[in-house]
C-alpha positions in Angstrom: 66.4 17.8 90.8 69.4 19.0 88.3 70.2 16.6 85.7 73.2 14.4 85.7 74.3 15.6 82.4 75.0 19.3 81.7 75.1 20.8 77.9 78.4 23.0 78.2 77.9 25.9 75.4 80.6 28.4 75.0 80.0 31.0 72.4 81.8 34.1 71.1 80.5 37.6 72.1 79.1 38.3 68.9 76.8 34.9 69.5 79.1 32.8 67.2 79.9 29.1 68.1 82.9 28.3 70.0 82.8 25.0 72.0 79.5 23.0 73.1 79.7 19.5 74.7 77.9 17.0 77.4 79.5 17.0 80.8 78.6 14.8 83.4 77.6 16.9 86.7 80.1 15.5 89.7 79.1 17.9 92.3 78.4 21.7 93.2 79.9 23.2 96.6 80.9 26.6 97.2 83.2 27.3 94.9 81.0 26.2 91.8 79.4 23.2 89.5 82.1 20.5 89.1 81.7 18.9 85.7 83.5 16.0 84.2 84.2 15.3 80.9 85.4 11.6 80.0 87.9 10.7 77.1 85.9 10.3 73.6 83.3 12.7 74.8 81.8 14.0 71.3 82.1 17.7 71.1 82.0 20.6 68.8 84.7 23.3 68.6 84.4 26.3 66.4 81.5 24.8 64.8 83.1 21.5 63.8 82.6 18.0 65.3 85.4 17.0 67.6 85.9 14.4 70.1 87.8 14.7 73.3 90.9 13.3 73.2 91.9 13.9 77.0 89.5 13.7 80.0 89.1 16.7 82.0 86.9 18.5 84.7 85.4 22.1 84.5 84.8 24.1 87.5 81.7 26.5 86.5 81.8 29.1 89.1 78.7 30.6 90.8 79.7 34.3 90.1 83.0 34.4 88.4 83.9 35.6 85.0 86.1 32.4 84.4 85.5 28.8 84.2 88.5 26.2 85.0 89.3 23.3 83.3 91.6 20.6 85.2 93.5 18.2 83.0 95.4 15.2 83.5 99.0 14.2 82.3 100.1 14.4 79.3 98.3 17.6 78.8 100.9 20.3 79.0 98.3 22.5 80.9 97.5 21.3 84.3 95.0 24.2 84.6 93.5 26.0 82.0 91.2 29.0 82.8 89.0 30.8 80.2 87.9 34.1 81.1 84.0 34.5 80.2 81.1 35.7 81.1 79.4 34.7 84.3 77.5 31.4 83.7 73.9 31.5 82.5 72.1 28.4 83.6 69.2 27.3 81.5 66.8 24.5 83.4 69.6 23.1 85.5 70.9 21.1 82.4 72.5 23.8 80.4 75.2 26.5 81.1 75.7 29.1 78.6 79.1 31.2 78.6 80.5 33.7 76.5 84.5 33.1 75.9 86.0 36.7 76.2 89.1 35.0 74.7 91.9 35.6 77.2 93.2 32.7 78.9 95.3 32.0 82.1 97.3 28.8 82.2 99.2 26.8 84.6 101.8 24.2 83.3 102.2 21.1 84.5 105.9 20.2 85.7 107.0 24.1 85.9 104.0 25.4 87.6 104.6 28.7 84.8 101.6 30.8 84.8 100.7 32.6 81.7 98.3 35.0 80.2 97.3 34.2 76.7 95.5 35.6 73.6 95.7 39.2 74.6 96.1 40.2 71.2 92.7 38.0 70.4 91.1 40.2 73.2 92.2 43.3 71.8 90.9 42.5 68.3 87.7 41.2 69.6 86.9 44.2 71.4 87.1 46.1 68.7 85.2 43.9 66.4 82.4 42.8 68.9 82.3 46.2 70.9 83.1 44.6 74.2 81.2 47.1 76.5 83.5 48.4 79.1 82.1 46.7 82.0 82.9 43.6 80.3 86.7 44.6 79.5 87.1 45.8 83.1 85.9 42.5 84.6 87.8 40.2 81.8 91.3 42.2 83.2 89.9 41.7 86.8 89.4 37.9 86.7 92.7 37.3 84.5 94.4 39.5 87.3 92.8 37.4 90.1 93.7 34.3 88.2 97.3 34.7 87.2 97.9 35.4 91.2 95.8 32.6 92.4 97.0 29.8 89.8 100.6 30.7 91.3 99.9 30.9 94.9 98.3 28.0 96.0 94.7 29.2 96.3 92.2 26.8 95.7 90.6 25.1 93.7 93.6 25.4 92.0 96.3 23.7 94.1 94.8 20.4 95.3 91.0 20.3 96.1 90.2 19.6 91.9 92.2 16.2 92.4 89.5 14.6 93.8 87.3 15.1 90.8 89.7 14.4 88.3 90.0 11.0 89.5 86.8 10.3 88.6 86.9 11.0 84.8 90.5 9.9 84.5 
């Protein structure tokens, strides 16, 4: 039986720490594993202790090169997707991902969809030696997410709201 608490560990491609926090397993469906992160959750960001100031829900897809973070107000990003390696699960209670720098965000209110950190991706591609397959998959995921966040594709339209309500 899967654990109720999942440790989420993002690293950069060179293995350096990026984000690390516990999350509550909310559900698993055909889209992936839904994790809730309540306000006040202790976390580590770029190797430094932190505390989550706004609750959120994280969707870890079964096979995608991304994760989706769904945020309540007042956060300006309604949906924030990290382009990342496919999830590697360890003992059903820890998920490992490599953050690949690119982010696709939908802004609250305006619905504006943005692709962020292309410069960081280009820099890290050289510094960390991203293989061609990783570059291709990262660009494909960013392209798909850019369209999906703008056109009402689920889970980015409304289906995430039931999970977000559980952590707000």
